[in-house]
All heavy atoms as a GROMACS GRO file, in nm:
protein
  574
    1VAL      N    1   0.084  -0.119   0.000
    1VAL     CA    2   0.000   0.000   0.000
    1VAL      C    3   0.088   0.124   0.000
    1VAL      O    4   0.206   0.118   0.035
    1VAL     CB    5  -0.097   0.002   0.121
    1VAL    CG1    6  -0.197  -0.111   0.113
    1VAL    CG2    7  -0.025  -0.002   0.252
    2THR      N    8   0.029   0.234  -0.036
    2THR     CA    9   0.104   0.359  -0.035
    2THR      C   10   0.115   0.411   0.108
    2THR      O   11   0.041   0.367   0.198
    2THR     CB   12   0.034   0.466  -0.121
    2THR    OG1   13  -0.097   0.492  -0.067
    2THR    CG2   14   0.022   0.420  -0.266
    3ARG      N   15   0.204   0.504   0.127
    3ARG     CA   16   0.228   0.557   0.261
    3ARG      C   17   0.104   0.624   0.320
    3ARG      O   18   0.082   0.621   0.441
    3ARG     CB   19   0.344   0.656   0.256
    3ARG     CG   20   0.387   0.700   0.394
    3ARG     CD   21   0.518   0.770   0.390
    3ARG     NE   22   0.552   0.821   0.520
    3ARG     CZ   23   0.655   0.896   0.544
    3ARG    NH1   24   0.736   0.928   0.447
    3ARG    NH2   25   0.679   0.939   0.665
    4ASP      N   26   0.020   0.681   0.234
    4ASP     CA   27  -0.101   0.749   0.283
    4ASP      C   28  -0.227   0.663   0.266
    4ASP      O   29  -0.338   0.715   0.262
    4ASP     CB   30  -0.118   0.884   0.214
    4ASP     CG   31  -0.134   0.870   0.064
    4ASP    OD1   32  -0.104   0.762   0.009
    4ASP    OD2   33  -0.177   0.969   0.000
    5ALA      N   34  -0.211   0.533   0.262
    5ALA     CA   35  -0.325   0.442   0.243
    5ALA      C   36  -0.426   0.456   0.355
    5ALA      O   37  -0.391   0.473   0.472
    5ALA     CB   38  -0.275   0.298   0.235
    6SER      N   39  -0.552   0.445   0.318
    6SER     CA   40  -0.659   0.451   0.417
    6SER      C   41  -0.672   0.317   0.488
    6SER      O   42  -0.615   0.216   0.446
    6SER     CB   43  -0.792   0.482   0.347
    6SER     OG   44  -0.833   0.370   0.268
    7GLU      N   45  -0.748   0.317   0.596
    7GLU     CA   46  -0.771   0.193   0.670
    7GLU      C   47  -0.834   0.088   0.580
    7GLU      O   48  -0.795  -0.030   0.584
    7GLU     CB   49  -0.859   0.221   0.791
    7GLU     CG   50  -0.881   0.099   0.878
    7GLU     CD   51  -0.961   0.128   1.003
    7GLU    OE1   52  -0.944   0.237   1.063
    7GLU    OE2   53  -1.042   0.042   1.041
    8LEU      N   54  -0.928   0.128   0.497
    8LEU     CA   55  -0.993   0.034   0.406
    8LEU      C   56  -0.893  -0.026   0.307
    8LEU      O   57  -0.893  -0.147   0.284
    8LEU     CB   58  -1.107   0.102   0.331
    8LEU     CG   59  -1.180   0.014   0.229
    8LEU    CD1   60  -1.243  -0.108   0.297
    8LEU    CD2   61  -1.285   0.094   0.156
    9GLU      N   62  -0.807   0.057   0.250
    9GLU     CA   63  -0.706   0.007   0.156
    9GLU      C   64  -0.611  -0.093   0.224
    9GLU      O   65  -0.574  -0.195   0.164
    9GLU     CB   66  -0.625   0.123   0.098
    9GLU     CG   67  -0.704   0.212   0.005
    9GLU     CD   68  -0.630   0.338  -0.034
    9GLU    OE1   69  -0.574   0.404   0.055
    9GLU    OE2   70  -0.628   0.368  -0.154
   10ILE      N   71  -0.576  -0.065   0.348
   10ILE     CA   72  -0.488  -0.155   0.423
   10ILE      C   73  -0.558  -0.288   0.450
   10ILE      O   74  -0.500  -0.395   0.431
   10ILE     CB   75  -0.443  -0.089   0.555
   10ILE    CG1   76  -0.356   0.033   0.525
   10ILE    CG2   77  -0.370  -0.188   0.645
   10ILE    CD1   78  -0.332   0.124   0.643
   11ARG      N   79  -0.684  -0.282   0.489
   11ARG     CA   80  -0.759  -0.404   0.517
   11ARG      C   81  -0.776  -0.490   0.391
   11ARG      O   82  -0.761  -0.612   0.396
   11ARG     CB   83  -0.896  -0.371   0.576
   11ARG     CG   84  -0.889  -0.320   0.718
   11ARG     CD   85  -1.028  -0.293   0.775
   11ARG     NE   86  -1.020  -0.227   0.901
   11ARG     CZ   87  -1.003  -0.288   1.018
   11ARG    NH1   88  -0.989  -0.418   1.022
   11ARG    NH2   89  -0.997  -0.218   1.130
   12VAL      N   90  -0.806  -0.426   0.279
   12VAL     CA   91  -0.823  -0.500   0.153
   12VAL      C   92  -0.692  -0.566   0.111
   12VAL      O   93  -0.688  -0.683   0.074
   12VAL     CB   94  -0.877  -0.407   0.042
   12VAL    CG1   95  -0.870  -0.473  -0.094
   12VAL    CG2   96  -1.020  -0.365   0.073
   13ALA      N   97  -0.582  -0.492   0.120
   13ALA     CA   98  -0.451  -0.548   0.084
   13ALA      C   99  -0.416  -0.665   0.176
   13ALA      O  100  -0.366  -0.768   0.130
   13ALA     CB  101  -0.344  -0.439   0.092
   14TYR      N  102  -0.442  -0.650   0.305
   14TYR     CA  103  -0.414  -0.758   0.399
   14TYR      C  104  -0.497  -0.882   0.366
   14TYR      O  105  -0.446  -0.994   0.365
   14TYR     CB  106  -0.441  -0.713   0.542
   14TYR     CG  107  -0.424  -0.824   0.643
   14TYR    CD1  108  -0.297  -0.869   0.679
   14TYR    CD2  109  -0.534  -0.886   0.701
   14TYR    CE1  110  -0.280  -0.972   0.771
   14TYR    CE2  111  -0.518  -0.989   0.792
   14TYR     CZ  112  -0.392  -1.031   0.827
   14TYR     OH  113  -0.376  -1.133   0.917
   15ASP      N  114  -0.626  -0.862   0.340
   15ASP     CA  115  -0.712  -0.976   0.307
   15ASP      C  116  -0.663  -1.050   0.183
   15ASP      O  117  -0.665  -1.173   0.178
   15ASP     CB  118  -0.857  -0.932   0.289
   15ASP     CG  119  -0.927  -0.901   0.420
   15ASP    OD1  120  -0.877  -0.945   0.526
   15ASP    OD2  121  -1.030  -0.833   0.416
   16ASP      N  122  -0.621  -0.975   0.082
   16ASP     CA  123  -0.568  -1.037  -0.040
   16ASP      C  124  -0.445  -1.123  -0.009
   16ASP      O  125  -0.434  -1.237  -0.055
   16ASP     CB  126  -0.532  -0.932  -0.144
   16ASP     CG  127  -0.654  -0.864  -0.204
   16ASP    OD1  128  -0.767  -0.916  -0.187
   16ASP    OD2  129  -0.637  -0.758  -0.268
   17LEU      N  130  -0.353  -1.068   0.069
   17LEU     CA  131  -0.231  -1.141   0.103
   17LEU      C  132  -0.258  -1.256   0.199
   17LEU      O  133  -0.196  -1.362   0.190
   17LEU     CB  134  -0.127  -1.046   0.162
   17LEU     CG  135  -0.070  -0.944   0.063
   17LEU    CD1  136   0.015  -0.842   0.136
   17LEU    CD2  137   0.010  -1.014  -0.046
   18ARG      N  138  -0.354  -1.236   0.289
   18ARG     CA  139  -0.389  -1.342   0.385
   18ARG      C  140  -0.440  -1.465   0.312
   18ARG      O  141  -0.408  -1.578   0.348
   18ARG     CB  142  -0.494  -1.291   0.484
   18ARG     CG  143  -0.532  -1.392   0.590
   18ARG     CD  144  -0.641  -1.339   0.682
   18ARG     NE  145  -0.754  -1.285   0.610
   18ARG     CZ  146  -0.852  -1.358   0.555
   18ARG    NH1  147  -0.848  -1.489   0.563
   18ARG    NH2  148  -0.952  -1.300   0.493
   19ARG      N  149  -0.518  -1.445   0.209
   19ARG     CA  150  -0.571  -1.559   0.132
   19ARG      C  151  -0.459  -1.645   0.074
   19ARG      O  152  -0.475  -1.764   0.058
   19ARG     CB  153  -0.661  -1.510   0.020
   19ARG     CG  154  -0.794  -1.462   0.068
   19ARG     CD  155  -0.884  -1.428  -0.049
   19ARG     NE  156  -1.003  -1.360  -0.004
   19ARG     CZ  157  -1.024  -1.230  -0.012
   19ARG    NH1  158  -0.935  -1.151  -0.068
   19ARG    NH2  159  -1.134  -1.177   0.032
   20ILE      N  160  -0.349  -1.582   0.041
   20ILE     CA  161  -0.238  -1.653  -0.020
   20ILE      C  162  -0.147  -1.717   0.085
   20ILE      O  163  -0.107  -1.833   0.072
   20ILE     CB  164  -0.155  -1.558  -0.109
   20ILE    CG1  165  -0.242  -1.506  -0.223
   20ILE    CG2  166  -0.031  -1.628  -0.162
   20ILE    CD1  167  -0.180  -1.391  -0.299
   21TYR      N  168  -0.113  -1.643   0.190
   21TYR     CA  169  -0.007  -1.685   0.281
   21TYR      C  170  -0.053  -1.744   0.414
   21TYR      O  171   0.027  -1.808   0.483
   21TYR     CB  172   0.088  -1.569   0.309
   21TYR     CG  173   0.168  -1.530   0.187
   21TYR    CD1  174   0.135  -1.419   0.112
   21TYR    CD2  175   0.276  -1.608   0.146
   21TYR    CE1  176   0.208  -1.384   0.000
   21TYR    CE2  177   0.349  -1.575   0.033
   21TYR     CZ  178   0.314  -1.463  -0.040
   21TYR     OH  179   0.386  -1.430  -0.151
   22ASP      N  180  -0.177  -1.721   0.455
   22ASP     CA  181  -0.221  -1.771   0.585
   22ASP      C  182  -0.225  -1.924   0.584
   22ASP      O  183  -0.301  -1.983   0.508
   22ASP     CB  184  -0.358  -1.715   0.619
   22ASP     CG  185  -0.406  -1.754   0.758
   22ASP    OD1  186  -0.341  -1.836   0.824
   22ASP    OD2  187  -0.510  -1.700   0.800
   23PRO      N  188  -0.145  -1.988   0.669
   23PRO     CA  189  -0.143  -2.134   0.671
   23PRO      C  190  -0.278  -2.194   0.710
   23PRO      O  191  -0.309  -2.306   0.672
   23PRO     CB  192  -0.038  -2.168   0.778
   23PRO     CG  193   0.038  -2.044   0.803
   23PRO     CD  194  -0.048  -1.930   0.761
   24GLU      N  195  -0.360  -2.121   0.782
   24GLU     CA  196  -0.491  -2.170   0.822
   24GLU      C  197  -0.596  -2.152   0.712
   24GLU      O  198  -0.696  -2.221   0.709
   24GLU     CB  199  -0.538  -2.097   0.948
   24GLU     CG  200  -0.446  -2.114   1.067
   24GLU     CD  201  -0.436  -2.259   1.112
   24GLU    OE1  202  -0.538  -2.329   1.114
   24GLU    OE2  203  -0.323  -2.301   1.145
   25SER      N  204  -0.574  -2.058   0.623
   25SER     CA  205  -0.671  -2.026   0.520
   25SER      C  206  -0.670  -2.128   0.407
   25SER      O  207  -0.772  -2.187   0.373
   25SER     CB  208  -0.645  -1.887   0.463
   25SER     OG  209  -0.722  -1.866   0.347
   26ARG      N  210  -0.552  -2.145   0.345
   26ARG     CA  211  -0.534  -2.236   0.232
   26ARG      C  212  -0.637  -2.209   0.122
   26ARG      O  213  -0.691  -2.299   0.060
   26ARG     CB  214  -0.541  -2.381   0.277
   26ARG     CG  215  -0.435  -2.418   0.378
   26ARG     CD  216  -0.296  -2.402   0.328
   26ARG     NE  217  -0.269  -2.502   0.225
   26ARG     CZ  218  -0.175  -2.490   0.136
   26ARG    NH1  219  -0.097  -2.387   0.136
   26ARG    NH2  220  -0.155  -2.581   0.044
   27PHE      N  221  -0.667  -2.081   0.098
   27PHE     CA  222  -0.765  -2.038  -0.001
   27PHE      C  223  -0.734  -2.095  -0.139
   27PHE      O  224  -0.823  -2.137  -0.212
   27PHE     CB  225  -0.768  -1.885  -0.006
   27PHE     CG  226  -0.868  -1.827  -0.102
   27PHE    CD1  227  -1.001  -1.823  -0.068
   27PHE    CD2  228  -0.828  -1.776  -0.224
   27PHE    CE1  229  -1.094  -1.769  -0.154
   27PHE    CE2  230  -0.920  -1.722  -0.311
   27PHE     CZ  231  -1.053  -1.718  -0.276
   28PHE      N  232  -0.606  -2.098  -0.175
   28PHE     CA  233  -0.566  -2.147  -0.306
   28PHE      C  234  -0.517  -2.292  -0.302
   28PHE      O  235  -0.453  -2.337  -0.396
   28PHE     CB  236  -0.457  -2.057  -0.365
   28PHE     CG  237  -0.507  -1.921  -0.400
   28PHE    CD1  238  -0.466  -1.810  -0.328
   28PHE    CD2  239  -0.595  -1.903  -0.504
   28PHE    CE1  240  -0.513  -1.684  -0.360
   28PHE    CE2  241  -0.643  -1.777  -0.536
   28PHE     CZ  242  -0.602  -1.667  -0.466
   29ALA      N  243  -0.548  -2.364  -0.198
   29ALA     CA  244  -0.496  -2.500  -0.184
   29ALA      C  245  -0.542  -2.590  -0.299
   29ALA      O  246  -0.471  -2.681  -0.338
   29ALA     CB  247  -0.539  -2.560  -0.051
   30ASP      N  248  -0.660  -2.563  -0.353
   30ASP     CA  249  -0.707  -2.646  -0.464
   30ASP      C  250  -0.637  -2.612  -0.595
   30ASP      O  251  -0.637  -2.691  -0.689
   30ASP     CB  252  -0.858  -2.634  -0.479
   30ASP     CG  253  -0.904  -2.491  -0.502
   30ASP    OD1  254  -0.831  -2.398  -0.463
   30ASP    OD2  255  -1.013  -2.472  -0.559
   31ILE      N  256  -0.576  -2.494  -0.603
   31ILE     CA  257  -0.505  -2.453  -0.724
   31ILE      C  258  -0.357  -2.485  -0.713
   31ILE      O  259  -0.297  -2.537  -0.807
   31ILE     CB  260  -0.523  -2.301  -0.746
   31ILE    CG1  261  -0.672  -2.269  -0.764
   31ILE    CG2  262  -0.442  -2.254  -0.866
   31ILE    CD1  263  -0.702  -2.122  -0.763
   32ILE      N  264  -0.300  -2.455  -0.599
   32ILE     CA  265  -0.156  -2.476  -0.576
   32ILE      C  266  -0.142  -2.598  -0.486
   32ILE      O  267  -0.168  -2.591  -0.367
   32ILE     CB  268  -0.092  -2.352  -0.511
   32ILE    CG1  269  -0.115  -2.230  -0.598
   32ILE    CG2  270   0.057  -2.376  -0.488
   32ILE    CD1  271  -0.076  -2.101  -0.532
   33ASP      N  272  -0.102  -2.708  -0.543
   33ASP     CA  273  -0.094  -2.832  -0.468
   33ASP      C  274   0.045  -2.847  -0.406
   33ASP      O  275   0.121  -2.938  -0.440
   33ASP     CB  276  -0.125  -2.951  -0.559
   33ASP     CG  277  -0.141  -3.080  -0.482
   33ASP    OD1  278  -0.174  -3.074  -0.362
   33ASP    OD2  279  -0.119  -3.187  -0.541
   34GLU      N  280   0.078  -2.755  -0.316
   34GLU     CA  281   0.207  -2.758  -0.248
   34GLU      C  282   0.185  -2.733  -0.100
   34GLU      O  283   0.097  -2.658  -0.061
   34GLU     CB  284   0.300  -2.651  -0.304
   34GLU     CG  285   0.334  -2.670  -0.450
   34GLU     CD  286   0.421  -2.557  -0.504
   34GLU    OE1  287   0.460  -2.469  -0.425
   34GLU    OE2  288   0.447  -2.557  -0.623
   35PRO      N  289   0.266  -2.795  -0.016
   35PRO     CA  290   0.253  -2.769   0.128
   35PRO      C  291   0.302  -2.628   0.162
   35PRO      O  292   0.381  -2.569   0.089
   35PRO     CB  293   0.344  -2.875   0.192
   35PRO     CG  294   0.441  -2.909   0.084
   35PRO     CD  295   0.370  -2.891  -0.046
   36ILE      N  296   0.252  -2.577   0.274
   36ILE     CA  297   0.297  -2.447   0.323
   36ILE      C  298   0.443  -2.461   0.366
   36ILE      O  299   0.480  -2.554   0.435
   36ILE     CB  300   0.211  -2.401   0.442
   36ILE    CG1  301   0.068  -2.370   0.396
   36ILE    CG2  302   0.271  -2.281   0.511
   36ILE    CD1  303   0.056  -2.250   0.308
   37THR      N  304   0.524  -2.365   0.326
   37THR     CA  305   0.666  -2.369   0.360
   37THR      C  306   0.694  -2.278   0.479
   37THR      O  307   0.615  -2.188   0.509
   37THR     CB  308   0.751  -2.321   0.241
   37THR    OG1  309   0.720  -2.182   0.217
   37THR    CG2  310   0.723  -2.403   0.115
   38PRO      N  311   0.805  -2.300   0.546
   38PRO     CA  312   0.843  -2.209   0.655
   38PRO      C  313   0.857  -2.064   0.606
   38PRO      O  314   0.827  -1.971   0.680
   38PRO     CB  315   0.978  -2.264   0.703
   38PRO     CG  316   0.975  -2.408   0.665
   38PRO     CD  317   0.896  -2.414   0.536
   39GLU      N  318   0.900  -2.047   0.482
   39GLU     CA  319   0.914  -1.912   0.427
   39GLU      C  320   0.777  -1.844   0.415
   39GLU      O  321   0.764  -1.725   0.443
   39GLU     CB  322   0.981  -1.916   0.290
   39GLU     CG  323   1.127  -1.957   0.294
   39GLU     CD  324   1.148  -2.109   0.308
   39GLU    OE1  325   1.054  -2.188   0.278
   39GLU    OE2  326   1.258  -2.148   0.348
   40GLN      N  327   0.675  -1.919   0.375
   40GLN     CA  328   0.541  -1.861   0.366
   40GLN      C  329   0.488  -1.823   0.504
   40GLN      O  330   0.423  -1.721   0.518
   40GLN     CB  331   0.445  -1.959   0.298
   40GLN     CG  332   0.467  -1.970   0.149
   40GLN     CD  333   0.382  -2.077   0.087
   40GLN    OE1  334   0.384  -2.192   0.131
   40GLN    NE2  335   0.307  -2.040  -0.014
   41ILE      N  336   0.518  -1.905   0.602
   41ILE     CA  337   0.476  -1.872   0.739
   41ILE      C  338   0.545  -1.745   0.785
   41ILE      O  339   0.482  -1.656   0.843
   41ILE     CB  340   0.506  -1.990   0.834
   41ILE    CG1  341   0.418  -2.109   0.798
   41ILE    CG2  342   0.488  -1.949   0.980
   41ILE    CD1  343   0.453  -2.237   0.868
   42GLN      N  344   0.673  -1.732   0.756
   42GLN     CA  345   0.748  -1.612   0.794
   42GLN      C  346   0.692  -1.490   0.721
   42GLN      O  347   0.675  -1.383   0.782
   42GLN     CB  348   0.895  -1.630   0.761
   42GLN     CG  349   0.980  -1.514   0.805
   42GLN     CD  350   1.128  -1.536   0.771
   42GLN    OE1  351   1.161  -1.609   0.678
   42GLN    NE2  352   1.213  -1.470   0.847
   43ILE      N  353   0.661  -1.504   0.594
   43ILE     CA  354   0.602  -1.394   0.517
   43ILE      C  355   0.469  -1.353   0.579
   43ILE      O  356   0.440  -1.235   0.596
   43ILE     CB  357   0.587  -1.431   0.370
   43ILE    CG1  358   0.724  -1.441   0.303
   43ILE    CG2  359   0.498  -1.330   0.296
   43ILE    CD1  360   0.721  -1.502   0.164
   44PHE      N  361   0.386  -1.452   0.612
   44PHE     CA  362   0.255  -1.422   0.671
   44PHE      C  363   0.270  -1.349   0.804
   44PHE      O  364   0.196  -1.255   0.833
   44PHE     CB  365   0.172  -1.549   0.689
   44PHE     CG  366   0.038  -1.522   0.749
   44PHE    CD1  367  -0.058  -1.449   0.679
   44PHE    CD2  368   0.006  -1.566   0.876
   44PHE    CE1  369  -0.181  -1.421   0.735
   44PHE    CE2  370  -0.116  -1.539   0.932
   44PHE     CZ  371  -0.211  -1.466   0.862
   45GLU      N  372   0.366  -1.390   0.884
   45GLU     CA  373   0.391  -1.322   1.012
   45GLU      C  374   0.432  -1.176   0.989
   45GLU      O  375   0.388  -1.087   1.061
   45GLU     CB  376   0.497  -1.396   1.092
   45GLU     CG  377   0.448  -1.529   1.146
   45GLU     CD  378   0.557  -1.616   1.207
   45GLU    OE1  379   0.676  -1.579   1.197
   45GLU    OE2  380   0.522  -1.720   1.264
   46ARG      N  381   0.514  -1.152   0.889
   46ARG     CA  382   0.557  -1.015   0.856
   46ARG      C  383   0.438  -0.932   0.805
   46ARG      O  384   0.423  -0.815   0.840
   46ARG     CB  385   0.669  -1.017   0.754
   46ARG     CG  386   0.799  -1.072   0.812
   46ARG     CD  387   0.908  -1.082   0.711
   46ARG     NE  388   0.944  -0.949   0.663
   46ARG     CZ  389   1.010  -0.926   0.550
   46ARG    NH1  390   1.048  -1.026   0.474
   46ARG    NH2  391   1.039  -0.803   0.514
   47ILE      N  392   0.354  -0.993   0.723
   47ILE     CA  393   0.235  -0.925   0.671
   47ILE      C  394   0.143  -0.887   0.786
   47ILE      O  395   0.092  -0.775   0.792
   47ILE     CB  396   0.161  -1.016   0.570
   47ILE    CG1  397   0.244  -1.033   0.443
   47ILE    CG2  398   0.022  -0.962   0.539
   47ILE    CD1  399   0.195  -1.145   0.353
   48THR      N  400   0.123  -0.979   0.880
   48THR     CA  401   0.034  -0.953   0.993
   48THR      C  402   0.090  -0.844   1.084
   48THR      O  403   0.017  -0.757   1.131
   48THR     CB  404   0.010  -1.084   1.072
   48THR    OG1  405  -0.047  -1.180   0.982
   48THR    CG2  406  -0.083  -1.061   1.189
   49THR      N  407   0.221  -0.845   1.106
   49THR     CA  408   0.285  -0.740   1.187
   49THR      C  409   0.267  -0.604   1.120
   49THR      O  410   0.231  -0.505   1.186
   49THR     CB  411   0.434  -0.771   1.208
   49THR    OG1  412   0.444  -0.894   1.279
   49THR    CG2  413   0.503  -0.660   1.285
   50ALA      N  414   0.289  -0.598   0.991
   50ALA     CA  415   0.273  -0.471   0.918
   50ALA      C  416   0.128  -0.424   0.926
   50ALA      O  417   0.101  -0.305   0.950
   50ALA     CB  418   0.315  -0.488   0.774
   51TYR      N  419   0.034  -0.514   0.908
   51TYR     CA  420  -0.108  -0.481   0.914
   51TYR      C  421  -0.144  -0.422   1.050
   51TYR      O  422  -0.207  -0.316   1.058
   51TYR     CB  423  -0.188  -0.609   0.887
   51TYR     CG  424  -0.336  -0.598   0.910
   51TYR    CD1  425  -0.417  -0.527   0.822
   51TYR    CD2  426  -0.397  -0.661   1.017
   51TYR    CE1  427  -0.553  -0.520   0.841
   51TYR    CE2  428  -0.534  -0.655   1.036
   51TYR     CZ  429  -0.611  -0.584   0.949
   51TYR     OH  430  -0.746  -0.577   0.968
   52ARG      N  431  -0.102  -0.488   1.155
   52ARG     CA  432  -0.133  -0.438   1.290
   52ARG      C  433  -0.066  -0.303   1.317
   52ARG      O  434  -0.125  -0.215   1.380
   52ARG     CB  435  -0.089  -0.540   1.394
   52ARG     CG  436  -0.174  -0.665   1.392
   52ARG     CD  437  -0.129  -0.767   1.491
   52ARG     NE  438  -0.217  -0.884   1.486
   52ARG     CZ  439  -0.180  -1.003   1.523
   52ARG    NH1  440  -0.058  -1.025   1.571
   52ARG    NH2  441  -0.265  -1.104   1.515
   53THR      N  442   0.055  -0.287   1.268
   53THR     CA  443   0.127  -0.161   1.286
   53THR      C  444   0.055  -0.047   1.214
   53THR      O  445   0.036   0.061   1.270
   53THR     CB  446   0.271  -0.172   1.233
   53THR    OG1  447   0.339  -0.272   1.308
   53THR    CG2  448   0.346  -0.039   1.244
   54LEU      N  449   0.012  -0.072   1.092
   54LEU     CA  450  -0.051   0.034   1.013
   54LEU      C  451  -0.190   0.071   1.062
   54LEU      O  452  -0.236   0.182   1.038
   54LEU     CB  453  -0.055  -0.006   0.866
   54LEU     CG  454   0.082  -0.015   0.798
   54LEU    CD1  455   0.066  -0.067   0.657
   54LEU    CD2  456   0.154   0.119   0.801
   55LEU      N  457  -0.258  -0.021   1.130
   55LEU     CA  458  -0.392   0.010   1.178
   55LEU      C  459  -0.396   0.069   1.319
   55LEU      O  460  -0.498   0.119   1.361
   55LEU     CB  461  -0.481  -0.114   1.172
   55LEU     CG  462  -0.523  -0.156   1.032
   55LEU    CD1  463  -0.621  -0.273   1.041
   55LEU    CD2  464  -0.587  -0.041   0.955
   56GLU      N  465  -0.284   0.064   1.388
   56GLU     CA  466  -0.278   0.121   1.523
   56GLU      C  467  -0.212   0.258   1.513
   56GLU      O  468  -0.092   0.267   1.485
   56GLU     CB  469  -0.198   0.030   1.614
   56GLU     CG  470  -0.197   0.076   1.758
   56GLU     CD  471  -0.117  -0.020   1.844
   56GLU    OE1  472  -0.131  -0.141   1.827
   56GLU    OE2  473  -0.040   0.031   1.927
   57PRO      N  474  -0.289   0.368   1.534
   57PRO     CA  475  -0.234   0.503   1.512
   57PRO      C  476  -0.100   0.532   1.578
   57PRO      O  477  -0.010   0.584   1.511
   57PRO     CB  478  -0.345   0.595   1.562
   57PRO     CG  479  -0.471   0.515   1.538
   57PRO     CD  480  -0.431   0.372   1.569
   58PRO      N  481  -0.078   0.499   1.707
   58PRO     CA  482   0.053   0.529   1.766
   58PRO      C  483   0.166   0.449   1.698
   58PRO      O  484   0.275   0.501   1.675
   58PRO     CB  485   0.039   0.490   1.913
   58PRO     CG  486  -0.106   0.487   1.940
   58PRO     CD  487  -0.172   0.451   1.810
   59ALA      N  488   0.139   0.322   1.667
   59ALA     CA  489   0.240   0.239   1.603
   59ALA      C  490   0.269   0.289   1.462
   59ALA      O  491   0.383   0.292   1.417
   59ALA     CB  492   0.196   0.093   1.599
   60ARG      N  493   0.163   0.332   1.391
   60ARG     CA  494   0.182   0.384   1.255
   60ARG      C  495   0.262   0.514   1.259
   60ARG      O  496   0.350   0.536   1.175
   60ARG     CB  497   0.048   0.406   1.186
   60ARG     CG  498   0.063   0.445   1.041
   60ARG     CD  499  -0.068   0.446   0.968
   60ARG     NE  500  -0.048   0.476   0.826
   60ARG     CZ  501  -0.143   0.467   0.736
   60ARG    NH1  502  -0.264   0.427   0.771
   60ARG    NH2  503  -0.119   0.497   0.611
   61ALA      N  504   0.232   0.600   1.354
   61ALA     CA  505   0.307   0.726   1.366
   61ALA      C  506   0.454   0.698   1.395
   61ALA      O  507   0.542   0.763   1.337
   61ALA     CB  508   0.246   0.812   1.477
   62ALA      N  509   0.481   0.602   1.482
   62ALA     CA  510   0.620   0.567   1.512
   62ALA      C  511   0.689   0.511   1.388
   62ALA      O  512   0.804   0.545   1.358
   62ALA     CB  513   0.625   0.465   1.625
   63TYR      N  514   0.619   0.428   1.312
   63TYR     CA  515   0.675   0.372   1.189
   63TYR      C  516   0.702   0.485   1.087
   63TYR      O  517   0.809   0.491   1.027
   63TYR     CB  518   0.582   0.268   1.130
   63TYR     CG  519   0.629   0.219   0.995
   63TYR    CD1  520   0.737   0.134   0.983
   63TYR    CD2  521   0.564   0.260   0.879
   63TYR    CE1  522   0.782   0.090   0.859
   63TYR    CE2  523   0.608   0.217   0.754
   63TYR     CZ  524   0.716   0.131   0.745
   63TYR     OH  525   0.760   0.089   0.623
   64ASP      N  526   0.604   0.572   1.071
   64ASP     CA  527   0.619   0.684   0.977
   64ASP      C  528   0.740   0.771   1.015
   64ASP      O  529   0.811   0.821   0.929
   64ASP     CB  530   0.493   0.769   0.971
   64ASP     CG  531   0.381   0.702   0.892
   64ASP    OD1  532   0.410   0.604   0.819
   64ASP    OD2  533   0.265   0.746   0.905
   65ALA      N  534   0.762   0.788   1.145
   65ALA     CA  535   0.875   0.868   1.191
   65ALA      C  536   1.009   0.805   1.150
   65ALA      O  537   1.105   0.877   1.123
   65ALA     CB  538   0.869   0.886   1.343
   66THR      N  539   1.012   0.672   1.142
   66THR     CA  540   1.136   0.606   1.100
   66THR      C  541   1.164   0.626   0.951
   66THR      O  542   1.277   0.611   0.906
   66THR     CB  543   1.134   0.454   1.128
   66THR    OG1  544   1.035   0.392   1.047
   66THR    CG2  545   1.108   0.427   1.276
   67LEU      N  546   1.059   0.660   0.876
   67LEU     CA  547   1.075   0.681   0.731
   67LEU      C  548   1.127   0.819   0.697
   67LEU      O  549   1.171   0.843   0.586
   67LEU     CB  550   0.941   0.658   0.660
   67LEU     CG  551   0.882   0.518   0.671
   67LEU    CD1  552   0.748   0.514   0.601
   67LEU    CD2  553   0.976   0.414   0.613
   68GLY      N  554   1.118   0.910   0.791
   68GLY     CA  555   1.164   1.046   0.766
   68GLY      C  556   1.063   1.126   0.687
   68GLY      O  557   0.946   1.094   0.681
   69GLY      N  558   1.108   1.229   0.623
   69GLY     CA  559   1.019   1.322   0.553
   69GLY      C  560   0.990   1.288   0.408
   69GLY      O  561   0.970   1.376   0.327
   70ASN      N  562   0.988   1.162   0.374
   70ASN     CA  563   0.964   1.123   0.235
   70ASN      C  564   0.817   1.097   0.206
   70ASN      O  565   0.782   1.003   0.137
   70ASN     CB  566   1.043   0.994   0.202
   70ASN     CG  567   1.192   1.016   0.214
   70ASN    OD1  568   1.240   1.125   0.189
   70ASN    ND2  569   1.263   0.912   0.252
   71ALA      N  570   0.728   1.178   0.258
   71ALA     CA  571   0.584   1.156   0.241
   71ALA      C  572   0.537   1.175   0.102
   71ALA      O  573   0.571   1.247   0.022
   71ALA     CB  574   0.506   1.246   0.334
   0.00000   0.00000   0.00000
């Protein structure tokens, strides 16, 4: 998502990625006949951390501060 993404845009992006990487979801299991890898679990954990950070105003402000003035 872009740096100024709305809450709705963040939720939609998360849902799209969750369908692919969530080990519990297996949304595409009928299309991709492969077991979940440790790398996919790690990716999903990173996606979830980013999602929670971006939806929590204090955490998002702290994250934005680490990016500097590149808004």
